[in-house]
C-alpha positions in Angstrom: 34.0 19.8 -25.5 35.0 18.2 -28.1 35.5 14.0 -27.8 38.5 12.8 -29.5 36.5 9.2 -30.4 34.0 11.1 -32.7 37.3 12.3 -34.7 37.9 9.1 -36.4 38.4 10.6 -39.5 41.5 12.7 -38.2 43.2 9.9 -37.3 47.0 9.7 -38.3 48.1 6.3 -37.1 45.0 3.8 -37.0 47.2 1.8 -34.7 46.6 4.3 -32.2 43.1 4.9 -31.7 41.7 7.8 -29.6 40.3 7.0 -25.8 36.3 6.2 -25.4 35.4 9.0 -23.3 31.7 7.5 -22.9 33.0 4.2 -21.6 35.7 5.8 -19.4 32.9 7.6 -17.4 30.5 4.8 -17.2 33.9 3.1 -15.8 34.9 5.4 -13.7 32.4 8.1 -12.1 30.0 6.3 -9.8 28.3 7.3 -6.9 30.0 8.0 -3.9 33.3 7.6 -5.8 36.4 9.7 -5.9 36.3 10.7 -9.6 32.8 12.5 -10.6 33.7 14.5 -14.3 36.7 13.1 -16.7 36.8 15.6 -19.9 39.2 14.1 -23.1 40.5 16.9 -25.1 42.2 16.1 -28.7 45.4 18.4 -27.4 46.4 20.8 -24.7 49.2 22.9 -23.9 49.0 21.4 -20.0 46.6 19.1 -18.7 48.1 20.4 -14.9 47.8 23.7 -16.5 44.4 23.6 -17.3 43.2 22.0 -14.4 45.0 24.1 -11.9 43.4 27.4 -13.4 39.5 25.6 -13.2 40.4 24.5 -9.1 41.1 27.9 -8.6 37.7 28.8 -10.0 36.1 26.3 -7.3 36.1 22.7 -9.3 34.9 20.2 -7.0 37.5 17.4 -5.9 37.9 14.4 -8.3 38.1 16.3 -12.1 40.1 14.2 -14.3 41.3 15.9 -17.2 42.8 13.7 -20.2 44.7 15.0 -23.7 45.4 12.9 -26.2 48.6 15.3 -27.2 50.3 18.0 -24.7 52.0 20.4 -26.6 53.7 21.7 -23.6 53.9 19.4 -21.1 56.3 19.5 -17.8 58.0 17.5 -15.6 59.6 18.3 -12.8 62.0 21.3 -12.7 60.2 22.8 -15.6 61.8 19.5 -17.8 59.3 19.4 -21.0 57.5 16.2 -21.8 56.6 15.4 -25.3 54.9 12.4 -27.2 53.2 11.8 -30.1 49.2 12.0 -29.9 47.5 9.1 -28.9 51.1 7.5 -27.9 50.6 7.5 -24.3 48.9 8.5 -21.3 48.9 12.5 -20.3 46.3 13.0 -17.6 45.6 15.1 -14.5 43.9 14.9 -11.5 42.1 17.4 -8.9 42.2 16.5 -5.1 41.4 18.1 -1.9 42.4 16.5 0.9 41.1 18.1 3.5 41.2 19.5 6.8 42.0 16.2 7.9 45.2 16.4 6.2 48.3 17.7 7.8 49.4 20.5 5.0 53.0 18.7 6.1 51.6 15.3 4.7 50.9 16.9 1.1 54.1 15.9 0.1 53.4 11.9 0.1 50.9 12.6 -2.8 53.5 12.4 -5.6 55.0 8.9 -4.0 51.4 7.8 -3.4 50.3 8.3 -7.1 53.9 6.7 -8.5 52.7 3.4 -5.8 49.0 3.5 -7.8 50.3 3.5 -11.1 52.8 0.7 -10.4 49.9 -1.3 -8.9 47.5 -0.5 -11.7 49.5 -1.1 -14.3 51.1 -4.4 -13.5 47.9 -5.8 -13.4 46.5 -4.1 -16.5 49.9 -4.5 -18.7 51.4 -7.1 -16.6 54.8 -4.7 -16.5 56.5 -4.1 -13.6 57.1 -0.3 -12.9 60.0 0.9 -10.4 59.7 3.7 -8.9 63.2 6.3 -9.1 62.3 8.9 -6.3 60.7 10.9 -6.0 58.3 11.1 -9.2 59.9 8.6 -12.2 58.5 5.3 -13.2 60.7 2.7 -14.7 60.6 -0.1 -16.9 62.5 -2.5 -18.2 63.8 -2.8 -21.8 66.4 -5.4 -22.8 67.8 -5.5 -19.3 68.2 -2.2 -18.7 66.1 0.3 -16.9 64.4 3.4 -18.7 62.3 5.9 -17.6 58.7 5.1 -19.4 57.0 8.5 -17.0 56.9 10.8 -14.7 54.6 12.2 -12.1 54.0 16.0 -11.4 52.1 17.7 -7.8 51.3 21.1 -7.7 49.3 23.0 -5.4 46.5 25.0 -6.7 45.0 27.2 -4.4 44.7 26.6 -0.4 43.4 23.3 -0.3 43.8 21.7 -3.7 46.3 19.5 -5.2 46.6 19.0 -8.8 48.6 15.8 -9.8 49.8 15.2 -13.5 51.0 11.7 -14.9 52.5 11.4 -18.3 53.4 7.5 -19.4 54.6 6.4 -22.7 52.4 3.7 -23.7 53.2 2.9 -27.5 56.3 4.6 -28.3 58.8 3.1 -30.6 62.4 3.2 -30.5 62.4 5.9 -33.2 60.0 8.0 -31.4 62.2 7.9 -28.0 62.6 11.4 -26.7 65.8 10.6 -25.4 68.2 6.9 -26.1 67.7 6.3 -22.2 63.5 6.4 -22.4 61.1 3.7 -22.6 57.6 2.6 -22.7 55.2 0.2 -21.9 55.4 -1.4 -25.7 59.0 -1.7 -25.7 58.8 -3.3 -22.2 56.4 -6.4 -23.5 53.2 -4.9 -22.1 50.9 -7.5 -22.8 47.8 -4.7 -23.4 48.3 -1.5 -24.6 44.7 -0.7 -24.9 44.5 3.0 -23.1 41.1 2.6 -21.6 42.2 -0.3 -19.8 45.2 1.3 -18.6 44.0 4.4 -17.2 41.0 2.7 -15.8 43.2 0.6 -14.2 45.2 3.6 -12.6 42.3 5.8 -12.0 41.1 3.1 -9.7 44.0 2.2 -8.0 44.8 5.8 -7.5 41.5 6.0 -5.7 41.8 3.1 -3.7 45.0 4.5 -2.7 44.1 7.7 -2.1 41.1 6.9 0.3 43.3 4.8 2.4 45.6 7.5 2.9 43.0 9.8 3.5 41.1 7.5 5.9 44.6 7.3 8.0 44.6 11.5 8.2 47.5 11.4 5.1 49.7 9.0 8.0 51.7 7.2 5.6 53.0 4.3 8.5 49.1 3.7 8.8 48.0 3.7 5.2 50.9 1.5 4.0 51.6 4.0 1.5 55.4 4.2 3.2 55.7 0.0 3.0 54.7 -0.3 -0.1 56.6 2.8 -1.7 59.6 1.1 0.0 58.9 -1.6 -2.0 58.7 -0.6 -5.4 61.6 2.0 -5.2 64.2 1.2 -7.0 66.7 3.8 -5.8 66.9 1.7 -1.9 69.5 0.1 -1.9 71.7 2.0 -4.9 74.8 4.7 -4.8 73.4 7.7 -5.7 74.2 11.2 -6.5 71.3 14.2 -5.5 71.7 17.1 -7.5 70.4 20.0 -4.7 69.0 23.5 -4.6 71.7 25.9 -4.6 74.1 23.8 -6.9 75.0 21.3 -4.7 75.5 17.5 -4.6 75.5 15.0 -2.5 76.6 11.4 -2.8 75.7 8.4 -0.7 73.5 5.0 -0.2 70.0 5.9 -0.4 68.4 3.6 2.5 65.4 5.0 3.5 62.5 7.2 2.8 61.6 9.4 6.0 57.8 9.3 7.3 57.6 12.8 5.4 58.7 10.9 2.2 62.1 12.1 2.3 65.4 10.1 0.4 67.9 9.3 2.9 71.7 9.1 2.0 74.0 7.5 4.2 77.3 9.2 3.3 80.8 8.1 3.4 81.6 10.2 7.0 78.8 7.9 8.5 76.6 10.9 8.3 72.5 10.2 7.4 71.0 12.9 5.0 67.8 13.2 4.5 66.4 15.1 0.9 63.7 16.3 0.1 63.9 18.2 -3.0 66.8 17.4 -5.8 67.3 15.5 -9.1 68.6 12.1 -8.2 70.8 10.0 -10.3 71.6 6.3 -9.8 75.4 6.3 -9.9 75.6 2.3 -9.2 73.1 -0.3 -10.0 71.9 -2.9 -7.2 74.0 -6.2 -7.0 77.3 -4.5 -8.4 
């Protein structure tokens, strides 16, 4: 497999060097650890699709696939995710939680990943990353919350889950796909070194995942439910949930329940647990 750090002659932006795959492997792959393979490709359609195909062929848990550029990256609801080459982190990991974790608890994996990414970025980039339910990563740019990344978890076969993460790192204002997007650079991160950031995120993900799996996926015992609620920018706000079947529900986001669903309290005093849908923040906190 071609390693991007050997392709210096192909750099199109000297401020965006390729990832150092040898150093990443040295820093992340260790005996007894979760991560056992790490590959970096110059370009691919979707790291999730690539890793899911390999998972169905029996690839072991702990594989990491990183792309310097994704040409057909996907978010929730099949939304496209595009960014200039080497401007962000675009990667997927393969997890096989095993029979100890009930299938009903696998829905916590994207929320767990959000907690892990936020924790890792706080340490490595000095940026407060808020979580918008269920899988958006928000940073503050000029006093406004902006989406800087997203998470997509997909089943791959009977026992595997592929979790994909996309994060804008060095994107400049003129390169944003939409004006409401953001990046670590625009949020004044103290570090934009993608090697450092990727190591921090993957180490954080390993810690949270092993803690959750040791608790047999229990979100309360593992601390995931409390940690997610503490970092969730959606709670305490009035939101509009755009639900399957062209339905809408507006209410105050009051809790994350034991199944990872967002609980809305509507004006009639009824609480509704939302497990799928698009969430729009209607009112900011404190207004």
